[in-house]
N, C-alpha and C positions, 0 to 999 in steps of 0.2 A: 388472556391473551390470545388475539384471533390470529391463527396462520392461516398462508395460503401459498402456494407454489406459484412462480412467478419467473418468467423470464423476460430479459430486457437487454436492448442493445443501448449501449452507451459511450461516452468518453471518459477516460479515466481524469480527473480534475486535476489531481496533485501526484504527487511521489506518497503510493503507499509507505504505512507506518507500521511494524510491529504490534500486536496486539497486545492485551494484558497479560495475556499466558503464552508461552514458550511455543512456538509453532504456529500463531493464530496471525492474523494480517488485518488491519483495518483499512478503507480506501472508499472514493465516494466518485460514484457515475453521474454523467448529466446526461439524462436522456432528452432527447429533443423527437416529441413525437409530430411537431410540426414547424416552417419553417422561422415560428415567430417567437423569438427569445423569450416571449410572456409565457409560452406553454413549457417549457425547459422545467424538467423534473430534476430534483438530486436525489438519490438513493443513497444513505450511508450504508453501508457493506462492510462485512466481516466473512474470514473464511478459516475453517480448520482443517482443510484439504493440504496434503504438507506439498504437495506435486504444484497447486493452485500457488499457495503462500510461496513457494521458491520463485517460479515465475513472475508473481508481482515485482518480489524483493529485485530479482535480477535482470528479468530481461524485458517486462512490460514499463513502457515509459508514460510520462502525462499527455495527452492528446490522443492515445492510441483509442481506436474503436474496439469495443468488448462486446461478446455475447454472454451474458450470463446468466445463470438458470440456478434457483436456490429458493429458499421457503422466507417468504415475506411477514414479517412477526411486527404485529401492531398493539401497542402496548395497553393496558387499559386505562391510563391515564392520557386522554389525547394531548396534552401538551409535551408529553415525550416523543421524540421521534421513533418513526418504523426502522426496522433495519432489516436489510435483507441478507440472510446468512447462505453465501454461496456453495455451490456443491460442484458447479462445471463453469467453465471458462474457456472460451475460444476466441482468439485474437482475429479479429475482421480486417483492421487496416492499421497500419502504424502509422504513426504522427509525423507531421512535414517533420523536415529538418530543423526548422527554426526553433520548435518548442524545445528541440535537444540542447539548443546552445545553452539555455539558461540553469539546468540542472545534469550533473553528470552522477554515474553510478559508477564506484570503482570498488574493485575487490582488492584486499590486502589477505591475501590466504583465505582462511577461512572466515574471513569478515566481510563483509559488504559497508561501504562509506557512500554519503550521500554529499555530492558538491553541489553548493547554489549561489548563483552569483549575486544575489540579495544581501549576503548574509556568509559571514567567516565562521560562526557556529556549523560543525559537521555531524551530522548523526551517523550512529555507527551501531551495527546489529550484526549477528552472526548470519552466514549463510542457508542456515535452516529458521530465521525471523526471531531469534532472541536480542532482547533489547539489550545492549551492552551500554550506550550512554552517547553525551552528548560531548563532543571534544568542541573546546573553548576556542580551536581555528586550526589549521590543518598541520602544522606545527605539533600538537598535541595528541595525534592519532593514535600514535606508536604507543604513547604512556598510557593512554586509556586501555589499549588493546593489553599491552602488559599488566596493567593492573587487573582487568578481567579474569588473564588465564592464570594469575596466581590464585584469585580468589575461588575460581572455579577449576582449579587443579588442571589446565590446559585444555578442558574440552569445548571448543568451540560450538 
C-alpha cells in the first residue's frame, strides 16, 4: 500500500457515521478543484482522533466546508477505494441553513441521534462515537438506549 500526506479542502457530503471500532468516524468529503462538477473528487475519510470524531458527530453538518490533513492510503488493488485517515480538521465555513433542514442531530444525555426528513429510521450512537443501533422510528429511541445501557452496564 502506498501512502502520502495530503491536505484538502472539501464539503462534508453526508452525516458522518461511527466507524467499525469505538471512537472512530467515517465520512466523505467532496473536493472541487475547479468550478466544473466533472472535476469533483470524493474522498472516503476516517479518523481515530477523539476530538475530531466528537466534532464530526456533534457539531459539523453536511455541507460544511472543511480543511483536513492526513495520510492518503492507496490499496494495492486499484479497484479498492483510497482512504484518507484524517489527523487534523478545521471548519472553514458552515453550511447554508437550508442544508440543515433535512437532517438534525440531537442529544439524549450521553447519546446522539440523527433525524432525517427522508426516513423514519433514527441512527443512535454515543457522544464518543460508539454505534448503538438504528431505531425503527423516533418513538423507539428510548428503548434502544435502555437496551444498550443494560448490555454495557450503563457506560455510554
